[in-house]
N, CA, C and O atoms as a GROMACS GRO file, in nm:
protein
  260
    1UNK      N    1   6.249   0.026  -4.707
    1UNK     CA    2   6.196   0.191  -4.603
    1UNK      C    3   6.296   0.327  -4.707
    1UNK      O    4   6.419   0.323  -4.709
    2UNK      N    5   6.232   0.415  -4.772
    2UNK     CA    6   6.296   0.469  -4.838
    2UNK      C    7   6.284   0.620  -4.717
    2UNK      O    8   6.194   0.657  -4.642
    3UNK      N    9   6.411   0.670  -4.744
    3UNK     CA   10   6.396   0.846  -4.648
    3UNK      C   11   6.360   0.914  -4.784
    3UNK      O   12   6.357   0.882  -4.903
    4UNK      N   13   6.330   1.045  -4.692
    4UNK     CA   14   6.274   1.106  -4.810
    4UNK      C   15   6.354   1.268  -4.790
    4UNK      O   16   6.294   1.298  -4.893
    5UNK      N   17   6.406   1.355  -4.765
    5UNK     CA   18   6.374   1.465  -4.772
    5UNK      C   19   6.301   1.521  -4.748
    5UNK      O   20   6.206   1.447  -4.775
    6UNK      N   21   6.229   1.679  -4.683
    6UNK     CA   22   6.151   1.772  -4.751
    6UNK      C   23   6.170   1.927  -4.712
    6UNK      O   24   6.265   1.967  -4.645
    7UNK      N   25   6.085   1.995  -4.754
    7UNK     CA   26   6.190   2.132  -4.723
    7UNK      C   27   6.043   2.193  -4.640
    7UNK      O   28   5.951   2.207  -4.720
    8UNK      N   29   6.012   2.225  -4.517
    8UNK     CA   30   5.880   2.299  -4.469
    8UNK      C   31   5.824   2.396  -4.462
    8UNK      O   32   5.709   2.427  -4.494
    9UNK      N   33   5.964   2.488  -4.386
    9UNK     CA   34   5.988   2.614  -4.489
    9UNK      C   35   6.110   2.628  -4.501
    9UNK      O   36   6.200   2.558  -4.457
   10UNK      N   37   6.116   2.753  -4.584
   10UNK     CA   38   6.220   2.796  -4.666
   10UNK      C   39   6.255   2.971  -4.709
   10UNK      O   40   6.171   3.060  -4.712
   11UNK      N   41   6.384   2.984  -4.734
   11UNK     CA   42   6.443   3.128  -4.658
   11UNK      C   43   6.380   3.201  -4.527
   11UNK      O   44   6.326   3.310  -4.513
   12UNK      N   45   6.410   3.098  -4.437
   12UNK     CA   46   6.432   3.166  -4.262
   12UNK      C   47   6.584   3.269  -4.282
   12UNK      O   48   6.628   3.298  -4.394
   13UNK      N   49   6.626   3.298  -4.200
   13UNK     CA   50   6.688   3.437  -4.133
   13UNK      C   51   6.823   3.284  -4.059
   13UNK      O   52   6.937   3.258  -4.096
   14UNK      N   53   6.714   3.202  -3.922
   14UNK     CA   54   6.736   3.238  -3.827
   14UNK      C   55   6.685   3.111  -3.771
   14UNK      O   56   6.588   3.088  -3.844
   15UNK      N   57   6.693   3.016  -3.685
   15UNK     CA   58   6.541   2.969  -3.561
   15UNK      C   59   6.669   2.981  -3.478
   15UNK      O   60   6.788   2.989  -3.506
   16UNK      N   61   6.592   2.980  -3.352
   16UNK     CA   62   6.650   3.010  -3.240
   16UNK      C   63   6.565   2.889  -3.100
   16UNK      O   64   6.479   2.822  -3.157
   17UNK      N   65   6.569   2.870  -3.017
   17UNK     CA   66   6.569   2.814  -2.926
   17UNK      C   67   6.557   2.848  -2.745
   17UNK      O   68   6.648   2.918  -2.703
   18UNK      N   69   6.463   2.807  -2.652
   18UNK     CA   70   6.442   2.840  -2.528
   18UNK      C   71   6.382   2.754  -2.431
   18UNK      O   72   6.281   2.686  -2.451
   19UNK      N   73   6.446   2.758  -2.329
   19UNK     CA   74   6.462   2.602  -2.226
   19UNK      C   75   6.423   2.730  -2.118
   19UNK      O   76   6.470   2.836  -2.075
   20UNK      N   77   6.243   2.600  -2.102
   20UNK     CA   78   6.193   2.608  -1.959
   20UNK      C   79   6.246   2.599  -1.797
   20UNK      O   80   6.153   2.525  -1.765
   21UNK      N   81   6.283   2.607  -1.735
   21UNK     CA   82   6.348   2.577  -1.662
   21UNK      C   83   6.244   2.571  -1.564
   21UNK      O   84   6.244   2.477  -1.485
   22UNK      N   85   6.155   2.656  -1.558
   22UNK     CA   86   6.037   2.594  -1.487
   22UNK      C   87   6.014   2.801  -1.371
   22UNK      O   88   5.925   2.846  -1.299
   23UNK      N   89   6.138   2.852  -1.413
   23UNK     CA   90   6.103   2.963  -1.363
   23UNK      C   91   6.146   3.070  -1.471
   23UNK      O   92   6.070   3.166  -1.481
   24UNK      N   93   6.253   3.065  -1.551
   24UNK     CA   94   6.346   3.120  -1.673
   24UNK      C   95   6.330   3.088  -1.746
   24UNK      O   96   6.313   2.966  -1.742
   25UNK      N   97   6.320   3.137  -1.851
   25UNK     CA   98   6.360   3.055  -2.017
   25UNK      C   99   6.481   3.060  -2.055
   25UNK      O  100   6.507   3.156  -1.983
   26UNK      N  101   6.593   3.035  -2.114
   26UNK     CA  102   6.747   2.988  -2.087
   26UNK      C  103   6.746   2.964  -2.243
   26UNK      O  104   6.665   2.886  -2.293
   27UNK      N  105   6.858   3.045  -2.335
   27UNK     CA  106   6.922   2.982  -2.434
   27UNK      C  107   6.981   2.848  -2.423
   27UNK      O  108   6.999   2.775  -2.521
   28UNK      N  109   6.999   2.829  -2.350
   28UNK     CA  110   7.091   2.681  -2.379
   28UNK      C  111   7.080   2.600  -2.254
   28UNK      O  112   7.062   2.665  -2.150
   29UNK      N  113   7.085   2.501  -2.246
   29UNK     CA  114   7.027   2.378  -2.187
   29UNK      C  115   7.223   2.274  -2.171
   29UNK      O  116   7.316   2.241  -2.245
   30UNK      N  117   7.182   2.267  -2.027
   30UNK     CA  118   7.354   2.173  -1.982
   30UNK      C  119   7.275   2.088  -1.900
   30UNK      O  120   7.366   2.008  -1.875
   31UNK      N  121   7.176   2.042  -1.839
   31UNK     CA  122   7.118   1.949  -1.762
   31UNK      C  123   7.105   1.835  -1.816
   31UNK      O  124   7.065   1.811  -1.930
   32UNK      N  125   7.136   1.767  -1.743
   32UNK     CA  126   7.103   1.558  -1.771
   32UNK      C  127   6.938   1.569  -1.816
   32UNK      O  128   6.913   1.531  -1.930
   33UNK      N  129   6.823   1.621  -1.733
   33UNK     CA  130   6.691   1.633  -1.733
   33UNK      C  131   6.699   1.730  -1.861
   33UNK      O  132   6.773   1.819  -1.905
   34UNK      N  133   6.536   1.638  -1.908
   34UNK     CA  134   6.458   1.767  -1.991
   34UNK      C  135   6.426   1.875  -1.864
   34UNK      O  136   6.428   1.864  -1.742
   35UNK      N  137   6.382   2.036  -2.002
   35UNK     CA  138   6.346   2.077  -1.990
   35UNK      C  139   6.157   2.083  -1.993
   35UNK      O  140   6.084   2.063  -2.091
   36UNK      N  141   6.114   2.119  -1.844
   36UNK     CA  142   5.927   2.175  -1.889
   36UNK      C  143   5.902   2.166  -1.994
   36UNK      O  144   5.842   2.073  -2.048
   37UNK      N  145   5.992   2.374  -2.096
   37UNK     CA  146   5.918   2.330  -2.152
   37UNK      C  147   6.088   2.328  -2.272
   37UNK      O  148   6.203   2.297  -2.242
   38UNK      N  149   6.018   2.382  -2.423
   38UNK     CA  150   6.070   2.426  -2.563
   38UNK      C  151   6.054   2.542  -2.625
   38UNK      O  152   5.959   2.546  -2.703
   39UNK      N  153   6.100   2.612  -2.616
   39UNK     CA  154   5.988   2.745  -2.721
   39UNK      C  155   6.110   2.712  -2.865
   39UNK      O  156   6.229   2.680  -2.861
   40UNK      N  157   6.028   2.735  -2.969
   40UNK     CA  158   6.083   2.712  -3.122
   40UNK      C  159   6.064   2.886  -3.154
   40UNK      O  160   5.972   2.939  -3.091
   41UNK      N  161   6.129   2.956  -3.227
   41UNK     CA  162   6.141   3.079  -3.242
   41UNK      C  163   6.198   3.077  -3.400
   41UNK      O  164   6.318   3.053  -3.394
   42UNK      N  165   6.161   3.092  -3.516
   42UNK     CA  166   6.174   3.123  -3.647
   42UNK      C  167   6.167   3.261  -3.717
   42UNK      O  168   6.063   3.315  -3.756
   43UNK      N  169   6.328   3.323  -3.730
   43UNK     CA  170   6.310   3.441  -3.819
   43UNK      C  171   6.280   3.477  -3.919
   43UNK      O  172   6.192   3.397  -3.949
   44UNK      N  173   6.293   3.576  -4.036
   44UNK     CA  174   6.248   3.572  -4.160
   44UNK      C  175   6.364   3.708  -4.177
   44UNK      O  176   6.393   3.808  -4.112
   45UNK      N  177   6.389   3.670  -4.254
   45UNK     CA  178   6.472   3.791  -4.322
   45UNK      C  179   6.384   4.000  -4.338
   45UNK      O  180   6.298   4.047  -4.413
   46UNK      N  181   6.450   4.048  -4.247
   46UNK     CA  182   6.353   4.201  -4.270
   46UNK      C  183   6.250   4.229  -4.358
   46UNK      O  184   6.146   4.285  -4.323
   47UNK      N  185   6.287   4.175  -4.522
   47UNK     CA  186   6.191   4.236  -4.564
   47UNK      C  187   6.056   4.124  -4.614
   47UNK      O  188   5.951   4.148  -4.675
   48UNK      N  189   6.115   3.992  -4.557
   48UNK     CA  190   5.974   3.940  -4.552
   48UNK      C  191   5.884   3.951  -4.483
   48UNK      O  192   5.908   3.956  -4.362
   49UNK      N  193   5.738   3.960  -4.531
   49UNK     CA  194   5.619   3.957  -4.464
   49UNK      C  195   5.554   3.868  -4.392
   49UNK      O  196   5.456   3.883  -4.319
   50UNK      N  197   5.607   3.786  -4.415
   50UNK     CA  198   5.564   3.615  -4.293
   50UNK      C  199   5.626   3.666  -4.200
   50UNK      O  200   5.734   3.724  -4.191
   51UNK      N  201   5.487   3.618  -4.081
   51UNK     CA  202   5.563   3.605  -3.972
   51UNK      C  203   5.576   3.466  -3.915
   51UNK      O  204   5.657   3.399  -3.980
   52UNK      N  205   5.522   3.405  -3.818
   52UNK     CA  206   5.553   3.275  -3.724
   52UNK      C  207   5.510   3.272  -3.578
   52UNK      O  208   5.596   3.331  -3.513
   53UNK      N  209   5.396   3.219  -3.484
   53UNK     CA  210   5.415   3.232  -3.360
   53UNK      C  211   5.574   3.134  -3.354
   53UNK      O  212   5.632   3.063  -3.435
   54UNK      N  213   5.591   3.164  -3.258
   54UNK     CA  214   5.643   3.078  -3.163
   54UNK      C  215   5.599   2.966  -3.109
   54UNK      O  216   5.507   2.948  -3.030
   55UNK      N  217   5.709   2.855  -3.182
   55UNK     CA  218   5.636   2.695  -3.089
   55UNK      C  219   5.648   2.701  -3.015
   55UNK      O  220   5.746   2.774  -2.998
   56UNK      N  221   5.576   2.641  -2.854
   56UNK     CA  222   5.622   2.616  -2.694
   56UNK      C  223   5.606   2.432  -2.761
   56UNK      O  224   5.562   2.400  -2.871
   57UNK      N  225   5.636   2.380  -2.699
   57UNK     CA  226   5.626   2.218  -2.690
   57UNK      C  227   5.667   2.144  -2.537
   57UNK      O  228   5.753   2.166  -2.453
   58UNK      N  229   5.593   2.080  -2.547
   58UNK     CA  230   5.644   2.020  -2.384
   58UNK      C  231   5.720   1.907  -2.381
   58UNK      O  232   5.668   1.854  -2.479
   59UNK      N  233   5.794   1.836  -2.349
   59UNK     CA  234   5.874   1.714  -2.408
   59UNK      C  235   5.837   1.622  -2.263
   59UNK      O  236   5.853   1.501  -2.255
   60UNK      N  237   5.793   1.695  -2.173
   60UNK     CA  238   5.764   1.603  -2.068
   60UNK      C  239   5.628   1.558  -2.066
   60UNK      O  240   5.562   1.628  -2.142
   61UNK      N  241   5.540   1.443  -1.993
   61UNK     CA  242   5.447   1.395  -2.014
   61UNK      C  243   5.384   1.303  -1.836
   61UNK      O  244   5.431   1.223  -1.755
   62UNK      N  245   5.300   1.353  -1.847
   62UNK     CA  246   5.287   1.250  -1.752
   62UNK      C  247   5.249   1.074  -1.828
   62UNK      O  248   5.212   1.044  -1.942
   63UNK      N  249   5.268   1.017  -1.749
   63UNK     CA  250   5.308   0.900  -1.806
   63UNK      C  251   5.081   0.806  -1.775
   63UNK      O  252   5.012   0.788  -1.675
   64UNK      N  253   5.055   0.776  -1.948
   64UNK     CA  254   4.980   0.708  -1.963
   64UNK      C  255   4.941   0.617  -1.885
   64UNK      O  256   5.036   0.567  -1.826
   65UNK      N  257   4.783   0.547  -1.841
   65UNK     CA  258   4.799   0.443  -1.732
   65UNK      C  259   4.778   0.314  -1.884
   65UNK      O  260   4.781   0.192  -1.862
   0.00000   0.00000   0.00000
């Protein structure tokens, strides 16, 4: 198997992450347990017209039968 690097999105200013503990969003996660939700925010340069909605994922899920 050959690994290949692919750019999915370029010219970002920054990327920030948020972690939902069940009551509030936090900008750092130090617990051994997984957060309930993870929020990914993509920030473009000021003169860039692109806008990307926040991406929210749930790393926890119910076990399938």
